Every structure is written in C-alpha cells, then in structure tokens.
mmCIF file of the N, C-alpha and C atoms, coordinates in Angstrom:
data_MODEL
# 
_entry.id   MODEL 
# 
loop_
_atom_site.group_PDB 
_atom_site.id 
_atom_site.type_symbol 
_atom_site.label_atom_id 
_atom_site.label_alt_id 
_atom_site.label_comp_id 
_atom_site.label_asym_id 
_atom_site.label_entity_id 
_atom_site.label_seq_id 
_atom_site.pdbx_PDB_ins_code 
_atom_site.Cartn_x 
_atom_site.Cartn_y 
_atom_site.Cartn_z 
_atom_site.occupancy 
_atom_site.B_iso_or_equiv 
_atom_site.pdbx_formal_charge 
_atom_site.auth_seq_id 
_atom_site.auth_comp_id 
_atom_site.auth_asym_id 
_atom_site.auth_atom_id 
_atom_site.pdbx_PDB_model_num 
ATOM 1   N N  . MET A 1 1  ? 0.806  -1.204 0.000   1.00 0.00 ? 1  MET A N  1 
ATOM 2   C CA . MET A 1 1  ? 0.000  0.000  0.000   1.00 0.00 ? 1  MET A CA 1 
ATOM 3   C C  . MET A 1 1  ? 0.849  1.268  0.000   1.00 0.00 ? 1  MET A C  1 
ATOM 4   N N  . ALA A 1 2  ? 1.858  1.309  0.848   1.00 0.00 ? 2  ALA A N  1 
ATOM 5   C CA . ALA A 1 2  ? 2.676  2.512  0.944   1.00 0.00 ? 2  ALA A CA 1 
ATOM 6   C C  . ALA A 1 2  ? 3.471  2.730  -0.345  1.00 0.00 ? 2  ALA A C  1 
ATOM 7   N N  . GLU A 1 3  ? 3.882  1.632  -0.984  1.00 0.00 ? 3  GLU A N  1 
ATOM 8   C CA . GLU A 1 3  ? 4.645  1.748  -2.229  1.00 0.00 ? 3  GLU A CA 1 
ATOM 9   C C  . GLU A 1 3  ? 3.789  2.376  -3.332  1.00 0.00 ? 3  GLU A C  1 
ATOM 10  N N  . ASN A 1 4  ? 2.530  1.981  -3.415  1.00 0.00 ? 4  ASN A N  1 
ATOM 11  C CA . ASN A 1 4  ? 1.618  2.534  -4.416  1.00 0.00 ? 4  ASN A CA 1 
ATOM 12  C C  . ASN A 1 4  ? 1.359  4.014  -4.143  1.00 0.00 ? 4  ASN A C  1 
ATOM 13  N N  . SER A 1 5  ? 1.242  4.374  -2.867  1.00 0.00 ? 5  SER A N  1 
ATOM 14  C CA . SER A 1 5  ? 1.024  5.766  -2.493  1.00 0.00 ? 5  SER A CA 1 
ATOM 15  C C  . SER A 1 5  ? 2.239  6.625  -2.849  1.00 0.00 ? 5  SER A C  1 
ATOM 16  N N  . ASP A 1 6  ? 3.438  6.076  -2.654  1.00 0.00 ? 6  ASP A N  1 
ATOM 17  C CA . ASP A 1 6  ? 4.663  6.809  -2.995  1.00 0.00 ? 6  ASP A CA 1 
ATOM 18  C C  . ASP A 1 6  ? 4.752  7.051  -4.500  1.00 0.00 ? 6  ASP A C  1 
ATOM 19  N N  . LYS A 1 7  ? 4.406  6.037  -5.294  1.00 0.00 ? 7  LYS A N  1 
ATOM 20  C CA . LYS A 1 7  ? 4.447  6.197  -6.746  1.00 0.00 ? 7  LYS A CA 1 
ATOM 21  C C  . LYS A 1 7  ? 3.451  7.253  -7.208  1.00 0.00 ? 7  LYS A C  1 
ATOM 22  N N  . THR A 1 8  ? 2.287  7.256  -6.584  1.00 0.00 ? 8  THR A N  1 
ATOM 23  C CA . THR A 1 8  ? 1.272  8.253  -6.939  1.00 0.00 ? 8  THR A CA 1 
ATOM 24  C C  . THR A 1 8  ? 1.767  9.655  -6.604  1.00 0.00 ? 8  THR A C  1 
ATOM 25  N N  . MET A 1 9  ? 2.395  9.809  -5.441  1.00 0.00 ? 9  MET A N  1 
ATOM 26  C CA . MET A 1 9  ? 2.899  11.122 -5.039  1.00 0.00 ? 9  MET A CA 1 
ATOM 27  C C  . MET A 1 9  ? 4.003  11.584 -5.986  1.00 0.00 ? 9  MET A C  1 
ATOM 28  N N  . ILE A 1 10 ? 4.889  10.677 -6.397  1.00 0.00 ? 10 ILE A N  1 
ATOM 29  C CA . ILE A 1 10 ? 5.963  11.033 -7.324  1.00 0.00 ? 10 ILE A CA 1 
ATOM 30  C C  . ILE A 1 10 ? 5.380  11.456 -8.672  1.00 0.00 ? 10 ILE A C  1 
ATOM 31  N N  . ARG A 1 11 ? 4.347  10.773 -9.130  1.00 0.00 ? 11 ARG A N  1 
ATOM 32  C CA . ARG A 1 11 ? 3.706  11.142 -10.399 1.00 0.00 ? 11 ARG A CA 1 
ATOM 33  C C  . ARG A 1 11 ? 3.022  12.507 -10.299 1.00 0.00 ? 11 ARG A C  1 
ATOM 34  N N  . VAL A 1 12 ? 2.415  12.794 -9.166  1.00 0.00 ? 12 VAL A N  1 
ATOM 35  C CA . VAL A 1 12 ? 1.778  14.103 -8.979  1.00 0.00 ? 12 VAL A CA 1 
ATOM 36  C C  . VAL A 1 12 ? 2.836  15.205 -8.987  1.00 0.00 ? 12 VAL A C  1 
ATOM 37  N N  . ILE A 1 13 ? 3.946  14.973 -8.301  1.00 0.00 ? 13 ILE A N  1 
ATOM 38  C CA . ILE A 1 13 ? 5.030  15.956 -8.292  1.00 0.00 ? 13 ILE A CA 1 
ATOM 39  C C  . ILE A 1 13 ? 5.585  16.138 -9.705  1.00 0.00 ? 13 ILE A C  1 
ATOM 40  N N  . GLY A 1 14 ? 5.739  15.034 -10.434 1.00 0.00 ? 14 GLY A N  1 
ATOM 41  C CA . GLY A 1 14 ? 6.205  15.118 -11.811 1.00 0.00 ? 14 GLY A CA 1 
ATOM 42  C C  . GLY A 1 14 ? 5.271  15.921 -12.688 1.00 0.00 ? 14 GLY A C  1 
ATOM 43  N N  . LEU A 1 15 ? 3.974  15.709 -12.515 1.00 0.00 ? 15 LEU A N  1 
ATOM 44  C CA . LEU A 1 15 ? 2.992  16.452 -13.301 1.00 0.00 ? 15 LEU A CA 1 
ATOM 45  C C  . LEU A 1 15 ? 3.025  17.938 -12.972 1.00 0.00 ? 15 LEU A C  1 
ATOM 46  N N  . VAL A 1 16 ? 3.153  18.254 -11.690 1.00 0.00 ? 16 VAL A N  1 
ATOM 47  C CA . VAL A 1 16 ? 3.232  19.659 -11.271 1.00 0.00 ? 16 VAL A CA 1 
ATOM 48  C C  . VAL A 1 16 ? 4.487  20.322 -11.853 1.00 0.00 ? 16 VAL A C  1 
ATOM 49  N N  . LEU A 1 17 ? 5.616  19.616 -11.809 1.00 0.00 ? 17 LEU A N  1 
ATOM 50  C CA . LEU A 1 17 ? 6.849  20.166 -12.381 1.00 0.00 ? 17 LEU A CA 1 
ATOM 51  C C  . LEU A 1 17 ? 6.733  20.352 -13.888 1.00 0.00 ? 17 LEU A C  1 
ATOM 52  N N  . LEU A 1 18 ? 6.121  19.395 -14.563 1.00 0.00 ? 18 LEU A N  1 
ATOM 53  C CA . LEU A 1 18 ? 5.965  19.496 -16.013 1.00 0.00 ? 18 LEU A CA 1 
ATOM 54  C C  . LEU A 1 18 ? 5.072  20.675 -16.388 1.00 0.00 ? 18 LEU A C  1 
ATOM 55  N N  . VAL A 1 19 ? 3.942  20.804 -15.727 1.00 0.00 ? 19 VAL A N  1 
ATOM 56  C CA . VAL A 1 19 ? 3.028  21.913 -16.019 1.00 0.00 ? 19 VAL A CA 1 
ATOM 57  C C  . VAL A 1 19 ? 3.670  23.252 -15.642 1.00 0.00 ? 19 VAL A C  1 
ATOM 58  N N  . GLY A 1 20 ? 4.368  23.282 -14.508 1.00 0.00 ? 20 GLY A N  1 
ATOM 59  C CA . GLY A 1 20 ? 5.060  24.513 -14.104 1.00 0.00 ? 20 GLY A CA 1 
ATOM 60  C C  . GLY A 1 20 ? 6.148  24.890 -15.083 1.00 0.00 ? 20 GLY A C  1 
ATOM 61  N N  . GLY A 1 21 ? 6.866  23.911 -15.590 1.00 0.00 ? 21 GLY A N  1 
ATOM 62  C CA . GLY A 1 21 ? 7.917  24.176 -16.571 1.00 0.00 ? 21 GLY A CA 1 
ATOM 63  C C  . GLY A 1 21 ? 7.364  24.730 -17.866 1.00 0.00 ? 21 GLY A C  1 
ATOM 64  N N  . VAL A 1 22 ? 6.264  24.151 -18.323 1.00 0.00 ? 22 VAL A N  1 
ATOM 65  C CA . VAL A 1 22 ? 5.620  24.665 -19.544 1.00 0.00 ? 22 VAL A CA 1 
ATOM 66  C C  . VAL A 1 22 ? 5.120  26.085 -19.298 1.00 0.00 ? 22 VAL A C  1 
ATOM 67  N N  . GLY A 1 23 ? 4.569  26.324 -18.106 1.00 0.00 ? 23 GLY A N  1 
ATOM 68  C CA . GLY A 1 23 ? 4.096  27.669 -17.765 1.00 0.00 ? 23 GLY A CA 1 
ATOM 69  C C  . GLY A 1 23 ? 5.220  28.687 -17.742 1.00 0.00 ? 23 GLY A C  1 
ATOM 70  N N  . LEU A 1 24 ? 6.355  28.315 -17.148 1.00 0.00 ? 24 LEU A N  1 
ATOM 71  C CA . LEU A 1 24 ? 7.502  29.229 -17.119 1.00 0.00 ? 24 LEU A CA 1 
ATOM 72  C C  . LEU A 1 24 ? 8.027  29.526 -18.518 1.00 0.00 ? 24 LEU A C  1 
ATOM 73  N N  . ALA A 1 25 ? 8.113  28.486 -19.333 1.00 0.00 ? 25 ALA A N  1 
ATOM 74  C CA . ALA A 1 25 ? 8.594  28.696 -20.701 1.00 0.00 ? 25 ALA A CA 1 
ATOM 75  C C  . ALA A 1 25 ? 7.640  29.593 -21.482 1.00 0.00 ? 25 ALA A C  1 
ATOM 76  N N  . TYR A 1 26 ? 6.346  29.413 -21.304 1.00 0.00 ? 26 TYR A N  1 
ATOM 77  C CA . TYR A 1 26 ? 5.369  30.253 -21.993 1.00 0.00 ? 26 TYR A CA 1 
ATOM 78  C C  . TYR A 1 26 ? 5.457  31.693 -21.487 1.00 0.00 ? 26 TYR A C  1 
ATOM 79  N N  . TRP A 1 27 ? 5.638  31.857 -20.180 1.00 0.00 ? 27 TRP A N  1 
ATOM 80  C CA . TRP A 1 27 ? 5.780  33.189 -19.606 1.00 0.00 ? 27 TRP A CA 1 
ATOM 81  C C  . TRP A 1 27 ? 7.018  33.885 -20.190 1.00 0.00 ? 27 TRP A C  1 
ATOM 82  N N  . GLY A 1 28 ? 8.120  33.147 -20.308 1.00 0.00 ? 28 GLY A N  1 
ATOM 83  C CA . GLY A 1 28 ? 9.317  33.705 -20.929 1.00 0.00 ? 28 GLY A CA 1 
ATOM 84  C C  . GLY A 1 28 ? 9.079  34.077 -22.380 1.00 0.00 ? 28 GLY A C  1 
ATOM 85  N N  . TYR A 1 29 ? 8.331  33.229 -23.095 1.00 0.00 ? 29 TYR A N  1 
ATOM 86  C CA . TYR A 1 29 ? 8.005  33.524 -24.493 1.00 0.00 ? 29 TYR A CA 1 
ATOM 87  C C  . TYR A 1 29 ? 7.188  34.809 -24.590 1.00 0.00 ? 29 TYR A C  1 
ATOM 88  N N  . GLN A 1 30 ? 6.214  34.969 -23.710 1.00 0.00 ? 30 GLN A N  1 
ATOM 89  C CA . GLN A 1 30 ? 5.405  36.185 -23.714 1.00 0.00 ? 30 GLN A CA 1 
ATOM 90  C C  . GLN A 1 30 ? 6.263  37.409 -23.388 1.00 0.00 ? 30 GLN A C  1 
ATOM 91  N N  . MET A 1 31 ? 7.169  37.262 -22.435 1.00 0.00 ? 31 MET A N  1 
ATOM 92  C CA . MET A 1 31 ? 8.048  38.380 -22.069 1.00 0.00 ? 31 MET A CA 1 
ATOM 93  C C  . MET A 1 31 ? 9.003  38.742 -23.198 1.00 0.00 ? 31 MET A C  1 
ATOM 94  N N  . SER A 1 32 ? 9.383  37.752 -23.999 1.00 0.00 ? 32 SER A N  1 
ATOM 95  C CA . SER A 1 32 ? 10.355 38.031 -25.068 1.00 0.00 ? 32 SER A CA 1 
ATOM 96  C C  . SER A 1 32 ? 9.765  38.900 -26.173 1.00 0.00 ? 32 SER A C  1 
ATOM 97  N N  . HIS A 1 33 ? 8.455  39.025 -26.214 1.00 0.00 ? 33 HIS A N  1 
ATOM 98  C CA . HIS A 1 33 ? 7.815  39.862 -27.232 1.00 0.00 ? 33 HIS A CA 1 
ATOM 99  C C  . HIS A 1 33 ? 7.303  41.184 -26.665 1.00 0.00 ? 33 HIS A C  1 
ATOM 100 N N  . SER A 1 34 ? 7.730  41.523 -25.454 1.00 0.00 ? 34 SER A N  1 
ATOM 101 C CA . SER A 1 34 ? 7.292  42.782 -24.864 1.00 0.00 ? 34 SER A CA 1 
ATOM 102 C C  . SER A 1 34 ? 8.091  43.947 -25.443 1.00 0.00 ? 34 SER A C  1 
ATOM 103 N N  . PHE A 1 35 ? 7.617  45.139 -25.205 1.00 0.00 ? 35 PHE A N  1 
ATOM 104 C CA . PHE A 1 35 ? 8.265  46.350 -25.714 1.00 0.00 ? 35 PHE A CA 1 
ATOM 105 C C  . PHE A 1 35 ? 9.675  46.491 -25.134 1.00 0.00 ? 35 PHE A C  1 
ATOM 106 N N  . VAL A 1 36 ? 9.799  46.300 -23.828 1.00 0.00 ? 36 VAL A N  1 
ATOM 107 C CA . VAL A 1 36 ? 11.099 46.440 -23.166 1.00 0.00 ? 36 VAL A CA 1 
ATOM 108 C C  . VAL A 1 36 ? 12.085 45.406 -23.702 1.00 0.00 ? 36 VAL A C  1 
ATOM 109 N N  . SER A 1 37 ? 11.604 44.203 -23.926 1.00 0.00 ? 37 SER A N  1 
ATOM 110 C CA . SER A 1 37 ? 12.469 43.149 -24.446 1.00 0.00 ? 37 SER A CA 1 
ATOM 111 C C  . SER A 1 37 ? 12.937 43.470 -25.863 1.00 0.00 ? 37 SER A C  1 
ATOM 112 N N  . ASN A 1 38 ? 12.048 44.005 -26.664 1.00 0.00 ? 38 ASN A N  1 
ATOM 113 C CA . ASN A 1 38 ? 12.431 44.383 -28.034 1.00 0.00 ? 38 ASN A CA 1 
ATOM 114 C C  . ASN A 1 38 ? 13.465 45.499 -28.046 1.00 0.00 ? 38 ASN A C  1 
ATOM 115 N N  . ILE A 1 39 ? 13.316 46.467 -27.148 1.00 0.00 ? 39 ILE A N  1 
ATOM 116 C CA . ILE A 1 39 ? 14.302 47.552 -27.042 1.00 0.00 ? 39 ILE A CA 1 
ATOM 117 C C  . ILE A 1 39 ? 15.642 46.984 -26.585 1.00 0.00 ? 39 ILE A C  1 
ATOM 118 N N  . SER A 1 40 ? 15.610 46.121 -25.589 1.00 0.00 ? 40 SER A N  1 
ATOM 119 C CA . SER A 1 40 ? 16.838 45.511 -25.086 1.00 0.00 ? 40 SER A CA 1 
ATOM 120 C C  . SER A 1 40 ? 17.524 44.686 -26.167 1.00 0.00 ? 40 SER A C  1 
ATOM 121 N N  . ARG A 1 41 ? 16.738 43.934 -26.922 1.00 0.00 ? 41 ARG A N  1 
ATOM 122 C CA . ARG A 1 41 ? 17.303 43.124 -28.006 1.00 0.00 ? 41 ARG A CA 1 
ATOM 123 C C  . ARG A 1 41 ? 17.911 44.016 -29.084 1.00 0.00 ? 41 ARG A C  1 
ATOM 124 N N  . ALA A 1 42 ? 17.281 45.148 -29.371 1.00 0.00 ? 42 ALA A N  1 
ATOM 125 C CA . ALA A 1 42 ? 17.797 46.054 -30.390 1.00 0.00 ? 42 ALA A CA 1 
ATOM 126 C C  . ALA A 1 42 ? 19.115 46.698 -29.949 1.00 0.00 ? 42 ALA A C  1 
ATOM 127 N N  . LEU A 1 43 ? 19.231 46.991 -28.655 1.00 0.00 ? 43 LEU A N  1 
ATOM 128 C CA . LEU A 1 43 ? 20.434 47.659 -28.158 1.00 0.00 ? 43 LEU A CA 1 
ATOM 129 C C  . LEU A 1 43 ? 21.579 46.691 -27.880 1.00 0.00 ? 43 LEU A C  1 
ATOM 130 N N  . THR A 1 44 ? 21.274 45.533 -27.323 1.00 0.00 ? 44 THR A N  1 
ATOM 131 C CA . THR A 1 44 ? 22.331 44.609 -26.907 1.00 0.00 ? 44 THR A CA 1 
ATOM 132 C C  . THR A 1 44 ? 22.472 43.406 -27.826 1.00 0.00 ? 44 THR A C  1 
ATOM 133 N N  . GLY A 1 45 ? 21.444 43.084 -28.576 1.00 0.00 ? 45 GLY A N  1 
ATOM 134 C CA . GLY A 1 45 ? 21.493 41.923 -29.454 1.00 0.00 ? 45 GLY A CA 1 
ATOM 135 C C  . GLY A 1 45 ? 21.122 40.619 -28.787 1.00 0.00 ? 45 GLY A C  1 
ATOM 136 N N  . SER A 1 46 ? 20.749 40.671 -27.510 1.00 0.00 ? 46 SER A N  1 
ATOM 137 C CA . SER A 1 46 ? 20.366 39.440 -26.816 1.00 0.00 ? 46 SER A CA 1 
ATOM 138 C C  . SER A 1 46 ? 19.110 39.686 -25.981 1.00 0.00 ? 46 SER A C  1 
ATOM 139 N N  . LEU A 1 47 ? 18.502 38.588 -25.559 1.00 0.00 ? 47 LEU A N  1 
ATOM 140 C CA . LEU A 1 47 ? 17.307 38.688 -24.734 1.00 0.00 ? 47 LEU A CA 1 
ATOM 141 C C  . LEU A 1 47 ? 17.670 39.144 -23.323 1.00 0.00 ? 47 LEU A C  1 
ATOM 142 N N  . PRO A 1 48 ? 16.738 39.786 -22.624 1.00 0.00 ? 48 PRO A N  1 
ATOM 143 C CA . PRO A 1 48 ? 16.995 40.170 -21.230 1.00 0.00 ? 48 PRO A CA 1 
ATOM 144 C C  . PRO A 1 48 ? 17.196 38.934 -20.348 1.00 0.00 ? 48 PRO A C  1 
ATOM 145 N N  . ASP A 1 49 ? 17.892 39.130 -19.249 1.00 0.00 ? 49 ASP A N  1 
ATOM 146 C CA . ASP A 1 49 ? 18.161 38.024 -18.342 1.00 0.00 ? 49 ASP A CA 1 
ATOM 147 C C  . ASP A 1 49 ? 16.883 37.402 -17.790 1.00 0.00 ? 49 ASP A C  1 
ATOM 148 N N  . ALA A 1 50 ? 15.871 38.197 -17.501 1.00 0.00 ? 50 ALA A N  1 
ATOM 149 C CA . ALA A 1 50 ? 14.631 37.675 -16.935 1.00 0.00 ? 50 ALA A CA 1 
ATOM 150 C C  . ALA A 1 50 ? 13.984 36.659 -17.874 1.00 0.00 ? 50 ALA A C  1 
ATOM 151 N N  . VAL A 1 51 ? 14.043 36.915 -19.157 1.00 0.00 ? 51 VAL A N  1 
ATOM 152 C CA . VAL A 1 51 ? 13.473 35.986 -20.140 1.00 0.00 ? 51 VAL A CA 1 
ATOM 153 C C  . VAL A 1 51 ? 14.277 34.695 -20.152 1.00 0.00 ? 51 VAL A C  1 
ATOM 154 N N  . MET A 1 52 ? 15.597 34.832 -20.147 1.00 0.00 ? 52 MET A N  1 
ATOM 155 C CA . MET A 1 52 ? 16.449 33.644 -20.171 1.00 0.00 ? 52 MET A CA 1 
ATOM 156 C C  . MET A 1 52 ? 16.285 32.807 -18.912 1.00 0.00 ? 52 MET A C  1 
ATOM 157 N N  . TYR A 1 53 ? 16.111 33.448 -17.759 1.00 0.00 ? 53 TYR A N  1 
ATOM 158 C CA . TYR A 1 53 ? 15.895 32.702 -16.513 1.00 0.00 ? 53 TYR A CA 1 
ATOM 159 C C  . TYR A 1 53 ? 14.613 31.881 -16.596 1.00 0.00 ? 53 TYR A C  1 
ATOM 160 N N  . ARG A 1 54 ? 13.587 32.442 -17.195 1.00 0.00 ? 54 ARG A N  1 
ATOM 161 C CA . ARG A 1 54 ? 12.326 31.706 -17.318 1.00 0.00 ? 54 ARG A CA 1 
ATOM 162 C C  . ARG A 1 54 ? 12.448 30.557 -18.315 1.00 0.00 ? 54 ARG A C  1 
ATOM 163 N N  . TYR A 1 55 ? 13.151 30.778 -19.398 1.00 0.00 ? 55 TYR A N  1 
ATOM 164 C CA . TYR A 1 55 ? 13.384 29.688 -20.362 1.00 0.00 ? 55 TYR A CA 1 
ATOM 165 C C  . TYR A 1 55 ? 14.167 28.543 -19.712 1.00 0.00 ? 55 TYR A C  1 
ATOM 166 N N  . ILE A 1 56 ? 15.236 28.888 -19.025 1.00 0.00 ? 56 ILE A N  1 
ATOM 167 C CA . ILE A 1 56 ? 16.083 27.865 -18.402 1.00 0.00 ? 56 ILE A CA 1 
ATOM 168 C C  . ILE A 1 56 ? 15.334 27.157 -17.280 1.00 0.00 ? 56 ILE A C  1 
ATOM 169 N N  . GLY A 1 57 ? 14.654 27.921 -16.432 1.00 0.00 ? 57 GLY A N  1 
ATOM 170 C CA . GLY A 1 57 ? 13.875 27.316 -15.351 1.00 0.00 ? 57 GLY A CA 1 
ATOM 171 C C  . GLY A 1 57 ? 12.761 26.429 -15.877 1.00 0.00 ? 57 GLY A C  1 
ATOM 172 N N  . GLY A 1 58 ? 12.104 26.874 -16.931 1.00 0.00 ? 58 GLY A N  1 
ATOM 173 C CA . GLY A 1 58 ? 11.047 26.069 -17.535 1.00 0.00 ? 58 GLY A CA 1 
ATOM 174 C C  . GLY A 1 58 ? 11.584 24.783 -18.124 1.00 0.00 ? 58 GLY A C  1 
ATOM 175 N N  . ALA A 1 59 ? 12.739 24.850 -18.773 1.00 0.00 ? 59 ALA A N  1 
ATOM 176 C CA . ALA A 1 59 ? 13.331 23.648 -19.359 1.00 0.00 ? 59 ALA A CA 1 
ATOM 177 C C  . ALA A 1 59 ? 13.743 22.654 -18.275 1.00 0.00 ? 59 ALA A C  1 
ATOM 178 N N  . ILE A 1 60 ? 14.383 23.136 -17.229 1.00 0.00 ? 60 ILE A N  1 
ATOM 179 C CA . ILE A 1 60 ? 14.824 22.244 -16.152 1.00 0.00 ? 60 ILE A CA 1 
ATOM 180 C C  . ILE A 1 60 ? 13.628 21.625 -15.447 1.00 0.00 ? 60 ILE A C  1 
ATOM 181 N N  . SER A 1 61 ? 12.639 22.444 -15.129 1.00 0.00 ? 61 SER A N  1 
ATOM 182 C CA . SER A 1 61 ? 11.448 21.935 -14.453 1.00 0.00 ? 61 SER A CA 1 
ATOM 183 C C  . SER A 1 61 ? 10.688 20.951 -15.335 1.00 0.00 ? 61 SER A C  1 
ATOM 184 N N  . GLY A 1 62 ? 10.551 21.266 -16.609 1.00 0.00 ? 62 GLY A N  1 
ATOM 185 C CA . GLY A 1 62 ? 9.844  20.374 -17.527 1.00 0.00 ? 62 GLY A CA 1 
ATOM 186 C C  . GLY A 1 62 ? 10.546 19.044 -17.700 1.00 0.00 ? 62 GLY A C  1 
ATOM 187 N N  . ILE A 1 63 ? 11.860 19.060 -17.812 1.00 0.00 ? 63 ILE A N  1 
ATOM 188 C CA . ILE A 1 63 ? 12.618 17.815 -17.968 1.00 0.00 ? 63 ILE A CA 1 
ATOM 189 C C  . ILE A 1 63 ? 12.541 16.982 -16.699 1.00 0.00 ? 63 ILE A C  1 
ATOM 190 N N  . ALA A 1 64 ? 12.659 17.629 -15.532 1.00 0.00 ? 64 ALA A N  1 
ATOM 191 C CA . ALA A 1 64 ? 12.556 16.896 -14.268 1.00 0.00 ? 64 ALA A CA 1 
ATOM 192 C C  . ALA A 1 64 ? 11.163 16.280 -14.114 1.00 0.00 ? 64 ALA A C  1 
ATOM 193 N N  . GLY A 1 65 ? 10.126 17.043 -14.458 1.00 0.00 ? 65 GLY A N  1 
ATOM 194 C CA . GLY A 1 65 ? 8.765  16.526 -14.376 1.00 0.00 ? 65 GLY A CA 1 
ATOM 195 C C  . GLY A 1 65 ? 8.530  15.375 -15.324 1.00 0.00 ? 65 GLY A C  1 
ATOM 196 N N  . LEU A 1 66 ? 9.032  15.486 -16.531 1.00 0.00 ? 66 LEU A N  1 
ATOM 197 C CA . LEU A 1 66 ? 8.896  14.404 -17.511 1.00 0.00 ? 66 LEU A CA 1 
ATOM 198 C C  . LEU A 1 66 ? 9.631  13.152 -17.041 1.00 0.00 ? 66 LEU A C  1 
ATOM 199 N N  . PHE A 1 67 ? 10.811 13.337 -16.465 1.00 0.00 ? 67 PHE A N  1 
ATOM 200 C CA . PHE A 1 67 ? 11.566 12.204 -15.928 1.00 0.00 ? 67 PHE A CA 1 
ATOM 201 C C  . PHE A 1 67 ? 10.771 11.492 -14.837 1.00 0.00 ? 67 PHE A C  1 
ATOM 202 N N  . LEU A 1 68 ? 10.184 12.261 -13.920 1.00 0.00 ? 68 LEU A N  1 
ATOM 203 C CA . LEU A 1 68 ? 9.432  11.643 -12.825 1.00 0.00 ? 68 LEU A CA 1 
ATOM 204 C C  . LEU A 1 68 ? 8.174  10.937 -13.333 1.00 0.00 ? 68 LEU A C  1 
ATOM 205 N N  . LEU A 1 69 ? 7.588  11.446 -14.416 1.00 0.00 ? 69 LEU A N  1 
ATOM 206 C CA . LEU A 1 69 ? 6.375  10.811 -14.951 1.00 0.00 ? 69 LEU A CA 1 
ATOM 207 C C  . LEU A 1 69 ? 6.666  9.500  -15.670 1.00 0.00 ? 69 LEU A C  1 
ATOM 208 N N  . VAL A 1 70 ? 7.791  9.411  -16.363 1.00 0.00 ? 70 VAL A N  1 
ATOM 209 C CA . VAL A 1 70 ? 8.073  8.202  -17.126 1.00 0.00 ? 70 VAL A CA 1 
ATOM 210 C C  . VAL A 1 70 ? 8.921  7.195  -16.355 1.00 0.00 ? 70 VAL A C  1 
ATOM 211 N N  . LYS A 1 71 ? 9.472  7.604  -15.215 1.00 0.00 ? 71 LYS A N  1 
ATOM 212 C CA . LYS A 1 71 ? 10.273 6.708  -14.393 1.00 0.00 ? 71 LYS A CA 1 
ATOM 213 C C  . LYS A 1 71 ? 9.391  5.583  -13.851 1.00 0.00 ? 71 LYS A C  1 
ATOM 214 N N  . LYS A 1 72 ? 9.918  4.375  -13.880 1.00 0.00 ? 72 LYS A N  1 
ATOM 215 C CA . LYS A 1 72 ? 9.116  3.223  -13.395 1.00 0.00 ? 72 LYS A CA 1 
ATOM 216 C C  . LYS A 1 72 ? 9.383  2.918  -11.963 1.00 0.00 ? 72 LYS A C  1 
# 
C-alpha cells in the first residue's frame, strides 16, 4: 500500500513540475515579445536576463517533471 502511495505522489510531483515548466517557458516567451524586451534586443542583441531565466527554469522543471512521470 505505501509503495503505491509513494508512486502516486511522485507522479503528482512530476505532473506539477511538467506543467510549471511549460508555464515558465510560456511566460518567458510572452516576455520576449514585450516592448522592453524588443528595445533591449535592439540595443544589446540578446534577450533580457529575466526571459532567459524563465526559459532555463522552464526547461529544467519540464525535464525533471517528464523524468518523474516516465520513471518506473
């Protein structure tokens, strides 16, 4: 019984991480098309750090969540 409960909890955590990662990546995508981001890209040639942090955090969270969901 406890083993089944642990697997369920790990899958729930994996799902939360996956959804959170997708949300962070989408938030970064939305930020990358903002006025401030476009000005920053025009002046420096790169995306603002806040956008990159969301992309990286979303990727790490999404990969960790996917790993927990497919792990047996």
